[in-house]
Backbone as CSV, one residue per row, in Angstrom:
resi,resn,N_x,N_y,N_z,CA_x,CA_y,CA_z,C_x,C_y,C_z
1,MET,-5.149,-127.131,49.497,-4.814,-125.911,50.235,-6.093,-125.120,50.497
2,LEU,-6.258,-124.668,51.722,-7.456,-123.933,52.097,-7.505,-122.563,51.443
3,PRO,-8.712,-122.071,51.132,-8.837,-120.684,50.697,-8.623,-119.746,51.879
4,THR,-8.693,-118.454,51.623,-8.711,-117.468,52.695,-10.104,-116.864,52.768
5,VAL,-10.426,-116.290,53.917,-11.800,-115.841,54.175,-11.773,-114.442,54.781
6,PHE,-12.682,-113.584,54.340,-12.908,-112.294,54.992,-14.299,-112.295,55.603
7,ILE,-14.366,-111.901,56.873,-15.632,-111.826,57.607,-15.854,-110.386,58.059
8,SER,-17.015,-109.825,57.766,-17.427,-108.575,58.404,-18.089,-108.959,59.720
9,HIS,-17.405,-108.649,60.842,-17.824,-109.277,62.103,-18.940,-108.548,62.845
10,GLY,-19.260,-107.298,62.460,-20.405,-106.623,63.043,-20.260,-106.326,64.525
11,SER,-21.385,-106.131,65.179,-21.428,-105.806,66.608,-21.049,-107.005,67.463
12,PRO,-20.415,-106.768,68.630,-20.172,-107.883,69.552,-21.440,-108.629,69.946
13,MET,-22.593,-107.969,69.868,-23.851,-108.624,70.225,-24.182,-109.814,69.329
14,LEU,-23.535,-109.894,68.171,-23.774,-111.060,67.314,-23.296,-112.346,67.962
15,ALA,-22.490,-112.229,69.008,-22.077,-113.431,69.741,-23.265,-114.117,70.384
16,VAL,-24.248,-113.332,70.832,-25.411,-113.895,71.529,-26.710,-113.729,70.751
17,GLU,-26.742,-112.761,69.839,-27.916,-112.542,68.991,-27.440,-112.503,67.544
18,PRO,-27.130,-113.673,66.971,-26.428,-113.694,65.684,-27.255,-113.302,64.482
19,GLY,-28.590,-113.263,64.614,-29.406,-112.965,63.458,-29.062,-113.898,62.308
20,PRO,-29.009,-113.374,61.068,-28.663,-114.254,59.939,-27.174,-114.518,59.819
21,TYR,-26.365,-113.805,60.593,-24.918,-113.832,60.355,-24.244,-115.077,60.923
22,GLY,-24.653,-115.491,62.107,-24.060,-116.702,62.677,-24.234,-117.894,61.760
23,ALA,-25.429,-118.052,61.207,-25.685,-119.170,60.290,-24.867,-119.031,59.011
24,ALA,-24.732,-117.800,58.508,-23.952,-117.581,57.289,-22.483,-117.912,57.525
25,TRP,-21.950,-117.489,58.669,-20.543,-117.801,58.987,-20.342,-119.307,59.140
26,LYS,-21.313,-119.977,59.771,-21.215,-121.436,59.944,-21.262,-122.137,58.577
27,THR,-22.077,-121.637,57.674,-22.153,-122.224,56.340,-20.821,-122.104,55.622
28,ILE,-20.158,-120.958,55.773,-18.834,-120.790,55.171,-17.868,-121.814,55.755
29,ALA,-17.845,-121.934,57.078,-16.941,-122.891,57.725,-17.229,-124.315,57.272
30,ASP,-18.513,-124.674,57.192,-18.885,-126.037,56.808,-18.535,-126.351,55.355
31,SER,-18.376,-125.312,54.540,-18.042,-125.531,53.126,-16.557,-125.825,52.919
32,LEU,-15.751,-125.683,53.988,-14.304,-125.848,53.898,-13.868,-127.116,54.609
33,PRO,-12.745,-127.702,54.202,-12.154,-128.763,55.031,-11.821,-128.204,56.409
34,LYS,-11.856,-129.062,57.415,-11.540,-128.585,58.754,-10.069,-128.184,58.815
35,PRO,-9.782,-126.938,59.222,-8.378,-126.508,59.270,-7.613,-127.132,60.425
36,SER,-6.293,-127.194,60.246,-5.442,-127.662,61.342,-5.289,-126.574,62.397
37,SER,-5.286,-125.320,61.959,-5.171,-124.161,62.841,-5.807,-122.973,62.121
38,ILE,-5.989,-121.890,62.866,-6.589,-120.684,62.301,-5.702,-119.490,62.632
39,LEU,-5.475,-118.657,61.633,-4.797,-117.379,61.809,-5.809,-116.277,61.523
40,VAL,-6.126,-115.471,62.536,-7.079,-114.376,62.363,-6.321,-113.061,62.258
41,VAL,-6.556,-112.352,61.167,-6.026,-110.996,60.985,-7.143,-110.051,61.439
42,SER,-6.974,-109.444,62.608,-8.085,-108.745,63.247,-7.953,-107.230,63.181
43,ALA,-9.076,-106.588,62.837,-9.151,-105.127,62.855,-8.996,-104.565,64.253
44,HIS,-9.143,-105.409,65.278,-9.097,-104.928,66.659,-7.743,-105.138,67.331
45,TRP,-6.735,-105.429,66.527,-5.369,-105.444,67.055,-4.542,-104.558,66.139
46,ASN,-4.270,-103.352,66.603,-3.587,-102.337,65.807,-2.197,-102.072,66.377
47,THR,-1.182,-102.210,65.542,0.199,-102.038,65.963,0.969,-101.273,64.886
48,ARG,2.148,-100.806,65.231,2.986,-100.106,64.256,3.703,-101.078,63.327
49,GLN,4.012,-102.266,63.835,4.619,-103.328,63.044,3.787,-104.594,63.207
50,PRO,3.828,-105.518,62.231,3.052,-106.757,62.371,3.401,-107.486,63.663
51,ALA,2.370,-107.893,64.384,2.549,-108.615,65.641,1.775,-109.920,65.578
52,LEU,2.332,-110.939,66.203,1.739,-112.271,66.235,1.655,-112.748,67.674
53,SER,0.575,-113.460,67.989,0.377,-113.961,69.346,0.992,-115.334,69.518
54,LEU,1.799,-115.472,70.569,2.387,-116.760,70.926,1.636,-117.441,72.064
55,ALA,0.503,-116.896,72.482,-0.208,-117.444,73.640,-0.613,-118.897,73.398
56,ALA,-0.275,-119.757,74.341,-0.653,-121.175,74.235,-2.105,-121.384,74.635
57,THR,-2.602,-120.557,75.553,-4.007,-120.612,75.986,-4.542,-119.183,75.988
58,PRO,-4.880,-118.659,74.817,-5.274,-117.250,74.726,-6.559,-116.942,75.480
59,GLU,-6.528,-115.854,76.220,-7.726,-115.424,76.929,-8.741,-114.856,75.943
60,THR,-10.007,-114.842,76.349,-11.064,-114.207,75.576,-11.125,-112.746,75.996
61,ILE,-10.758,-111.843,75.097,-10.710,-110.417,75.413,-12.066,-109.786,75.117
62,HIS,-12.623,-109.118,76.123,-13.891,-108.399,75.944,-13.547,-106.922,75.739
63,ASP,-13.153,-106.608,74.516,-12.615,-105.290,74.194,-13.709,-104.343,73.706
64,PHE,-14.685,-104.107,74.581,-15.829,-103.243,74.268,-16.488,-102.849,75.574
65,GLY,-17.376,-101.900,75.516,-18.062,-101.456,76.728,-19.515,-101.133,76.458
66,GLY,-20.319,-101.166,77.526,-21.711,-100.765,77.432,-22.669,-101.816,76.929
67,PHE,-22.249,-103.069,76.937,-23.112,-104.149,76.457,-23.665,-104.945,77.641
68,PRO,-24.680,-105.790,77.410,-25.253,-106.584,78.499,-24.224,-107.474,79.181
69,ALA,-24.443,-107.719,80.459,-23.480,-108.468,81.265,-23.207,-109.855,80.692
70,ALA,-24.212,-110.479,80.095,-24.037,-111.835,79.568,-22.928,-111.909,78.525
71,LEU,-22.702,-110.815,77.816,-21.680,-110.821,76.778,-20.284,-110.959,77.375
72,TYR,-20.112,-110.416,78.574,-18.790,-110.439,79.216,-18.501,-111.794,79.887
73,ASP,-19.529,-112.625,79.971,-19.335,-113.952,80.546,-18.897,-114.979,79.515
74,ILE,-18.941,-114.602,78.247,-18.616,-115.555,77.187,-17.120,-115.812,77.132
75,SER,-16.778,-117.087,77.007,-15.396,-117.497,76.800,-15.328,-118.325,75.527
76,TYR,-14.269,-118.110,74.756,-14.010,-118.970,73.603,-12.680,-119.656,73.877
77,PRO,-12.727,-120.858,74.462,-11.518,-121.466,75.034,-10.678,-122.272,74.050
78,ALA,-10.514,-121.771,72.842,-9.677,-122.483,71.866,-8.223,-122.452,72.308
79,PRO,-7.478,-123.508,72.031,-6.028,-123.454,72.297,-5.357,-122.456,71.370
80,GLY,-4.196,-121.982,71.784,-3.414,-121.115,70.922,-2.668,-121.909,69.861
81,ALA,-2.012,-121.171,68.980,-1.244,-121.801,67.903,0.119,-121.124,67.788
82,PRO,0.940,-121.232,68.836,2.242,-120.558,68.784,3.149,-121.077,67.678
83,ASP,2.978,-122.345,67.286,3.786,-122.880,66.193,3.438,-122.195,64.872
84,VAL,2.147,-121.928,64.673,1.728,-121.204,63.471,2.265,-119.776,63.506
85,ALA,2.199,-119.146,64.678,2.726,-117.787,64.804,4.211,-117.742,64.449
86,GLN,4.956,-118.724,64.924,6.384,-118.769,64.614,6.619,-118.993,63.115
87,HIS,5.807,-119.861,62.511,5.920,-120.099,61.075,5.649,-118.823,60.293
88,VAL,4.572,-118.126,60.655,4.232,-116.875,59.970,5.329,-115.836,60.169
89,ALA,5.870,-115.764,61.378,6.967,-114.823,61.635,8.145,-115.090,60.710
90,THR,8.461,-116.365,60.494,9.552,-116.717,59.592,9.235,-116.320,58.153
91,LEU,7.991,-116.578,57.729,7.587,-116.201,56.374,7.714,-114.699,56.156
92,LEU,7.302,-113.919,57.153,7.356,-112.468,57.006,8.791,-111.954,57.009
93,THR,9.599,-112.454,57.938,10.978,-111.973,57.998,11.760,-112.388,56.754
94,ASP,11.427,-113.538,56.191,12.080,-113.963,54.954,11.790,-113.002,53.798
95,LYS,10.679,-112.286,53.883,10.315,-111.296,52.869,10.737,-109.882,53.268
96,GLY,11.518,-109.786,54.328,12.006,-108.484,54.754,11.017,-107.660,55.537
97,LEU,9.984,-108.296,56.070,8.961,-107.587,56.845,9.257,-107.730,58.337
98,PRO,9.134,-106.652,59.084,9.418,-106.724,60.525,8.311,-107.461,61.265
99,VAL,8.650,-108.095,62.364,7.678,-108.863,63.148,7.943,-108.651,64.630
100,VAL,6.851,-108.513,65.382,6.906,-108.482,66.840,6.140,-109.691,67.351
101,LEU,6.701,-110.409,68.322,6.015,-111.561,68.909,5.450,-111.159,70.271
102,ALA,4.150,-111.401,70.438,3.455,-111.034,71.671,3.170,-112.303,72.460
103,PRO,3.822,-112.525,73.593,3.707,-113.823,74.277,2.337,-114.104,74.875
104,ASP,1.572,-113.077,75.216,0.335,-113.310,75.973,-0.913,-112.745,75.314
105,ARG,-0.852,-112.317,74.089,-2.008,-111.702,73.455,-3.154,-112.705,73.305
106,GLY,-4.352,-112.301,73.769,-5.522,-113.168,73.662,-6.287,-112.945,72.374
107,LEU,-7.541,-113.413,72.366,-8.408,-113.296,71.193,-9.401,-112.161,71.418
108,ASP,-9.304,-111.106,70.612,-10.262,-110.009,70.705,-11.567,-110.405,70.019
109,HIS,-12.573,-109.512,70.110,-13.885,-109.936,69.609,-13.935,-110.031,68.090
110,GLY,-12.968,-109.423,67.396,-12.888,-109.639,65.953,-12.599,-111.088,65.615
111,ALA,-11.973,-111.799,66.548,-11.696,-113.230,66.357,-12.796,-114.097,66.945
112,TRP,-13.092,-113.922,68.241,-13.929,-114.926,68.886,-15.413,-114.799,68.556
113,VAL,-15.891,-113.615,68.176,-17.322,-113.528,67.835,-17.637,-114.382,66.606
114,PRO,-16.960,-114.200,65.467,-17.276,-115.100,64.341,-16.867,-116.551,64.584
115,LEU,-15.734,-116.776,65.265,-15.306,-118.159,65.500,-16.286,-118.913,66.388
116,ARG,-16.937,-118.222,67.291,-17.936,-118.851,68.168,-19.038,-119.522,67.347
117,HIS,-19.345,-118.953,66.173,-20.372,-119.527,65.304,-19.776,-120.444,64.244
118,MET,-18.606,-120.103,63.743,-17.993,-120.921,62.692,-17.521,-122.263,63.235
119,TYR,-16.859,-122.229,64.396,-16.292,-123.437,64.998,-16.655,-123.462,66.483
120,PRO,-17.928,-123.766,66.768,-18.436,-123.637,68.141,-17.768,-124.572,69.148
121,ASP,-17.121,-125.634,68.703,-16.461,-126.543,69.640,-15.151,-125.975,70.186
122,ALA,-14.673,-124.899,69.595,-13.436,-124.242,70.046,-12.282,-125.237,70.176
123,ASP,-12.205,-126.162,69.233,-11.196,-127.213,69.315,-10.071,-127.041,68.291
124,ILE,-10.064,-125.918,67.576,-9.029,-125.662,66.577,-8.098,-124.575,67.119
125,PRO,-6.796,-124.806,67.137,-5.866,-123.791,67.644,-5.953,-122.489,66.846
126,VAL,-5.867,-121.372,67.564,-6.043,-120.048,66.955,-4.913,-119.122,67.392
127,THR,-4.414,-118.351,66.447,-3.518,-117.244,66.769,-3.968,-116.021,65.985
128,GLU,-3.428,-114.854,66.337,-3.818,-113.612,65.683,-2.612,-112.896,65.095
129,LEU,-2.905,-112.144,64.026,-1.954,-111.230,63.405,-2.584,-109.847,63.407
130,SER,-1.803,-108.831,63.769,-2.313,-107.461,63.855,-2.310,-106.779,62.491
131,VAL,-3.014,-105.637,62.417,-2.943,-104.758,61.248,-2.262,-103.458,61.656
132,GLN,-1.814,-102.706,60.651,-1.065,-101.469,60.869,-1.805,-100.294,60.232
133,PRO,-2.693,-99.644,60.973,-3.465,-98.540,60.396,-2.622,-97.373,59.914
134,GLY,-1.390,-97.272,60.379,-0.506,-96.224,59.896,0.092,-96.511,58.536
135,LEU,-0.152,-97.716,58.007,0.376,-98.115,56.707,-0.779,-98.417,55.756
136,ASP,-0.488,-98.440,54.465,-1.555,-98.428,53.469,-1.977,-99.820,53.009
137,ALA,-2.893,-99.815,52.040,-3.416,-101.083,51.516,-2.323,-101.893,50.836
138,GLY,-1.394,-101.220,50.155,-0.309,-101.929,49.494,0.550,-102.706,50.469
139,TRP,0.794,-102.122,51.625,1.546,-102.819,52.679,0.813,-104.083,53.104
140,HIS,-0.489,-103.971,53.284,-1.259,-105.115,53.779,-1.424,-106.190,52.703
141,LEU,-1.478,-105.798,51.438,-1.457,-106.793,50.365,-0.128,-107.550,50.385
142,ARG,0.957,-106.822,50.550,2.276,-107.452,50.626,2.360,-108.387,51.829
143,LEU,1.787,-107.987,52.938,1.753,-108.837,54.125,1.046,-110.153,53.810
144,GLY,-0.087,-110.058,53.135,-0.820,-111.262,52.766,-0.050,-112.143,51.801
145,GLU,0.582,-111.544,50.808,1.366,-112.320,49.845,2.485,-113.098,50.547
146,ALA,3.056,-112.488,51.588,4.166,-113.129,52.296,3.736,-114.354,53.088
147,LEU,2.467,-114.424,53.477,2.049,-115.553,54.316,1.241,-116.609,53.551
148,ARG,1.264,-116.546,52.223,0.522,-117.544,51.432,0.903,-118.970,51.790
149,ALA,2.190,-119.201,52.023,2.667,-120.576,52.225,2.097,-121.214,53.482
150,VAL,1.622,-120.418,54.444,1.081,-121.015,55.668,-0.168,-121.846,55.364
151,ARG,-0.840,-121.521,54.266,-2.042,-122.260,53.892,-1.729,-123.706,53.517
152,GLU,-0.496,-123.958,53.087,-0.119,-125.312,52.649,-0.109,-126.308,53.799
153,SER,-0.053,-125.808,55.042,-0.073,-126.701,56.205,-1.456,-126.772,56.849
154,GLY,-2.475,-126.422,56.082,-3.842,-126.559,56.573,-4.319,-125.436,57.466
155,VAL,-3.638,-124.303,57.415,-4.036,-123.154,58.242,-5.068,-122.328,57.484
156,LEU,-6.176,-122.021,58.150,-7.200,-121.147,57.585,-6.888,-119.708,57.987
157,VAL,-6.684,-118.854,57.005,-6.407,-117.438,57.247,-7.727,-116.667,57.118
158,ILE,-8.135,-116.045,58.212,-9.380,-115.280,58.252,-9.043,-113.814,58.503
159,GLY,-9.541,-112.933,57.658,-9.482,-111.504,57.928,-10.804,-111.084,58.532
160,SER,-10.764,-110.437,59.682,-11.990,-110.040,60.381,-12.030,-108.526,60.510
161,GLY,-12.992,-107.919,59.837,-13.127,-106.464,59.866,-14.542,-106.070,59.517
162,SER,-14.686,-105.170,58.545,-16.011,-104.767,58.096,-15.864,-104.082,56.744
163,LEU,-16.734,-104.406,55.791,-16.588,-103.828,54.466,-16.876,-102.327,54.481
164,THR,-17.790,-101.882,55.312,-17.912,-100.461,55.637,-17.979,-100.358,57.152
165,HIS,-17.544,-99.203,57.684,-17.456,-99.123,59.150,-17.514,-97.673,59.624
166,ASN,-18.660,-97.045,59.396,-18.868,-95.691,59.901,-19.849,-95.763,61.070
167,LEU,-19.313,-95.926,62.271,-20.169,-96.046,63.454,-20.849,-94.736,63.811
168,TYR,-20.321,-93.613,63.297,-20.972,-92.327,63.557,-22.357,-92.266,62.930
169,GLU,-22.557,-93.028,61.858,-23.842,-93.015,61.157,-24.649,-94.275,61.395
170,ALA,-24.135,-95.191,62.192,-24.843,-96.454,62.422,-26.158,-96.208,63.147
171,ALA,-27.209,-96.848,62.652,-28.526,-96.784,63.291,-28.657,-98.021,64.171
172,PHE,-28.386,-97.874,65.455,-28.248,-99.039,66.327,-29.579,-99.751,66.599
173,ASP,-30.674,-99.197,66.104,-31.967,-99.885,66.223,-32.437,-100.416,64.867
174,ASP,-31.536,-100.454,63.880,-31.907,-100.853,62.529,-31.133,-102.105,62.122
175,GLU,-31.809,-103.250,62.030,-31.178,-104.495,61.606,-31.508,-104.830,60.157
176,SER,-31.927,-103.802,59.395,-32.286,-104.025,57.998,-31.106,-104.571,57.210
177,VAL,-31.417,-105.391,56.187,-30.379,-105.902,55.301,-30.151,-104.950,54.134
178,GLU,-30.871,-103.836,54.093,-30.698,-102.829,53.054,-30.070,-101.582,53.665
179,PRO,-29.191,-100.890,52.912,-28.537,-99.708,53.465,-29.502,-98.536,53.604
180,SER,-29.323,-97.755,54.644,-30.119,-96.545,54.800,-29.494,-95.368,54.065
181,GLU,-28.239,-95.515,53.643,-27.536,-94.474,52.895,-26.950,-95.093,51.631
182,GLU,-27.234,-94.498,50.490,-26.807,-95.059,49.214,-25.291,-95.102,49.077
183,TYR,-24.583,-94.200,49.773,-23.126,-94.199,49.646,-22.529,-95.550,50.053
184,ALA,-23.145,-96.193,51.053,-22.607,-97.468,51.529,-22.717,-98.534,50.445
185,ARG,-23.829,-98.535,49.726,-23.982,-99.501,48.632,-22.992,-99.200,47.496
186,GLU,-22.775,-97.926,47.197,-21.851,-97.572,46.121,-20.424,-97.991,46.460
187,PHE,-20.027,-97.811,47.717,-18.692,-98.247,48.134,-18.589,-99.765,48.081
188,GLN,-19.603,-100.456,48.580,-19.639,-101.918,48.547,-19.475,-102.431,47.124
189,ALA,-20.213,-101.842,46.187,-20.170,-102.299,44.793,-18.808,-102.039,44.169
190,TRP,-18.187,-100.904,44.490,-16.877,-100.574,43.917,-15.819,-101.583,44.372
191,ILE,-15.785,-101.873,45.663,-14.811,-102.841,46.180,-15.017,-104.198,45.526
192,HIS,-16.259,-104.637,45.454,-16.533,-105.957,44.869,-16.102,-106.011,43.408
193,ASP,-16.458,-104.992,42.642,-16.114,-104.987,41.223,-14.593,-105.002,41.030
194,ALA,-13.876,-104.237,41.836,-12.412,-104.194,41.710,-11.794,-105.543,42.033
195,MET,-12.315,-106.228,43.044,-11.770,-107.539,43.403,-12.078,-108.575,42.337
196,VAL,-13.279,-108.569,41.811,-13.651,-109.540,40.771,-12.810,-109.323,39.516
197,ARG,-12.517,-108.051,39.196,-11.660,-107.751,38.042,-10.198,-108.086,38.304
198,GLY,-9.847,-108.273,39.576,-8.443,-108.464,39.921,-7.643,-107.191,39.771
199,ASP,-8.291,-106.045,39.973,-7.662,-104.744,39.762,-6.953,-104.306,41.040
200,LYS,-5.772,-104.860,41.248,-5.025,-104.557,42.469,-4.606,-103.096,42.529
201,ASP,-4.310,-102.506,41.372,-3.911,-101.096,41.373,-5.025,-100.213,41.923
202,ALA,-6.257,-100.482,41.505,-7.391,-99.706,42.007,-7.576,-99.940,43.505
203,LEU,-7.507,-101.203,43.918,-7.706,-101.516,45.329,-6.654,-100.845,46.207
204,MET,-5.423,-100.785,45.716,-4.372,-100.173,46.512,-4.564,-98.660,46.642
205,GLN,-5.370,-98.082,45.757,-5.662,-96.646,45.798,-7.092,-96.374,46.274
206,TRP,-7.652,-97.309,47.030,-9.070,-97.213,47.368,-9.438,-95.922,48.075
207,GLN,-8.547,-95.356,48.843,-8.891,-94.161,49.613,-9.161,-92.950,48.728
208,THR,-8.558,-92.939,47.551,-8.822,-91.848,46.612,-9.683,-92.289,45.432
209,ALA,-9.707,-93.572,45.127,-10.420,-94.060,43.939,-11.845,-94.508,44.222
210,ALA,-12.087,-95.084,45.385,-13.426,-95.612,45.683,-14.379,-94.480,46.040
211,PRO,-15.635,-94.580,45.617,-16.605,-93.538,45.977,-16.880,-93.536,47.476
212,HIS,-16.880,-92.347,48.063,-17.252,-92.167,49.474,-16.326,-92.921,50.430
213,ALA,-15.062,-93.092,50.041,-14.164,-93.918,50.838,-14.015,-93.390,52.259
214,ARG,-13.827,-92.110,52.414,-13.617,-91.547,53.755,-14.877,-91.677,54.604
215,ARG,-16.030,-91.563,53.976,-17.286,-91.708,54.722,-17.527,-93.163,55.096
216,ALA,-17.200,-94.081,54.205,-17.383,-95.505,54.492,-16.421,-95.983,55.569
217,HIS,-15.223,-95.382,55.598,-14.190,-95.769,56.579,-13.504,-94.516,57.121
218,PRO,-14.093,-93.864,58.138,-13.418,-92.713,58.747,-12.028,-93.069,59.258
219,THR,-11.832,-94.325,59.661,-10.518,-94.877,59.959,-10.394,-96.176,59.168
220,THR,-9.158,-96.624,58.938,-8.954,-97.687,57.943,-8.884,-99.103,58.499
221,GLU,-8.790,-99.267,59.821,-8.402,-100.570,60.369,-9.376,-101.697,60.034
222,HIS,-10.658,-101.378,59.802,-11.615,-102.455,59.550,-11.600,-102.957,58.103
223,LEU,-10.970,-102.209,57.194,-10.860,-102.700,55.816,-9.522,-103.390,55.566
224,LEU,-8.512,-103.086,56.358,-7.166,-103.624,56.106,-7.100,-105.150,56.111
225,PRO,-7.851,-105.873,56.986,-7.784,-107.340,56.910,-8.215,-107.904,55.555
226,LEU,-9.085,-107.179,54.847,-9.506,-107.640,53.528,-8.326,-107.715,52.571
227,PHE,-7.449,-106.724,52.600,-6.310,-106.718,51.689,-5.313,-107.814,52.040
228,VAL,-5.183,-108.119,53.329,-4.271,-109.196,53.730,-4.765,-110.535,53.183
229,VAL,-6.032,-110.856,53.387,-6.509,-112.168,52.938,-6.661,-112.228,51.423
230,TYR,-6.901,-111.088,50.782,-6.915,-111.051,49.320,-5.520,-111.384,48.785
231,GLY,-4.490,-110.790,49.375,-3.120,-111.083,48.976,-2.724,-112.508,49.280
232,ALA,-3.183,-113.035,50.418,-2.860,-114.406,50.797,-3.601,-115.432,49.947
233,GLY,-4.652,-114.999,49.261,-5.479,-115.921,48.492,-4.861,-116.399,47.193
234,GLY,-3.750,-115.787,46.773,-3.093,-116.211,45.544,-2.891,-115.043,44.597
235,GLU,-2.133,-115.294,43.524,-1.812,-114.224,42.576,-3.071,-113.700,41.890
236,HIS,-3.947,-114.620,41.487,-5.211,-114.239,40.842,-6.329,-115.068,41.477
237,PRO,-6.733,-114.734,42.695,-7.692,-115.592,43.399,-9.082,-115.564,42.771
238,VAL,-9.744,-116.710,42.861,-11.163,-116.765,42.530,-11.915,-116.109,43.682
239,VAL,-12.812,-115.184,43.346,-13.509,-114.385,44.353,-14.945,-114.870,44.494
240,GLN,-15.305,-115.274,45.692,-16.689,-115.642,45.999,-17.194,-114.745,47.134
241,ARG,-18.460,-114.339,47.029,-19.049,-113.497,48.069,-20.317,-114.175,48.591
242,PRO,-20.196,-115.002,49.639,-21.363,-115.737,50.127,-22.354,-114.897,50.916
243,LEU,-21.976,-113.681,51.304,-22.894,-112.822,52.053,-22.642,-111.385,51.642
244,ALA,-23.733,-110.637,51.368,-23.616,-109.222,50.997,-24.893,-108.502,51.405
245,ASN,-24.959,-108.079,52.669,-26.093,-107.264,53.092,-25.635,-106.269,54.149
246,PHE,-26.593,-105.620,54.808,-26.269,-104.511,55.695,-26.873,-104.701,57.077
247,SER,-26.151,-104.172,58.059,-26.617,-104.148,59.443,-26.477,-102.725,59.962
248,LEU,-27.351,-102.348,60.864,-27.312,-101.017,61.490,-27.334,-99.899,60.449
249,GLY,-27.987,-100.164,59.329,-28.194,-99.131,58.324,-27.051,-98.914,57.368
250,VAL,-25.806,-98.875,57.871,-24.683,-98.506,57.007,-23.493,-99.462,57.086
251,LEU,-23.587,-100.532,57.858,-22.475,-101.468,57.974,-22.661,-102.608,56.975
252,ALA,-21.825,-102.612,55.929,-21.865,-103.703,54.956,-21.268,-104.950,55.594
253,MET,-22.033,-106.029,55.636,-21.638,-107.254,56.327,-21.075,-108.309,55.369
254,ASP,-20.518,-107.859,54.258,-20.039,-108.773,53.228,-18.982,-109.744,53.764
255,CYS,-19.060,-110.952,53.275,-18.044,-111.974,53.535,-17.502,-112.447,52.173
256,TYR,-16.211,-112.786,52.159,-15.566,-113.239,50.935,-14.762,-114.502,51.191
257,VAL,-14.665,-115.305,50.136,-13.782,-116.466,50.119,-12.880,-116.324,48.893
258,PHE,-11.560,-116.435,49.103,-10.579,-116.308,48.029,-9.825,-117.616,47.874
259,SER,-9.815,-118.137,46.655,-9.131,-119.408,46.424,-8.421,-119.404,45.077
């Protein structure tokens, strides 16, 4: 059974200027058996209830503005995975969780930017699951627990977000791997320590328990995929962190593997 993976996907520019991140994401992919399909839980699809894409040929969504023209020409032509979406929908409804099916939803940059480097042949079917910023970490952990069984059919569950995500403080000319603000490192360390301890109670209260939580995440959508894949990783997952550095001064680019 495949582990689950969390990717801090960074700027859309990593699609064309990957720096150290494209290679790190590829190394993670190469360390795993090739999945039959991929389910991406993306910070860039926000809904009131869990939504799944049924698109058979998902479009590449360029859900950003102000970037070089070359970025908008990129296509990630992976086939869709409507069968996986239907399976996940059944798993969620069996646990009493509501589900919305989206017939034409494409792949936003939270999905295709890392996948472009992880699986450059675009030959693995992909579908997406949304997050619910109006609901808390406990909800998203429960969401992940409900979809554990999808891993038994060779589906790789990827959460795509960011371990910290304060764009108001991002230094867009700073590609340093060290934080420019100590609060970002303190938040990064708290999350990691809680996950390694398996302290789900602390993680579910991260907004009040973690240091500088509101500053690290003025909005919650980029951290929520982490709780989904942590929950999907098993009752007491083994926690591996193959990448832990910073981009743009304050964006923690941590990646995790849960097995």
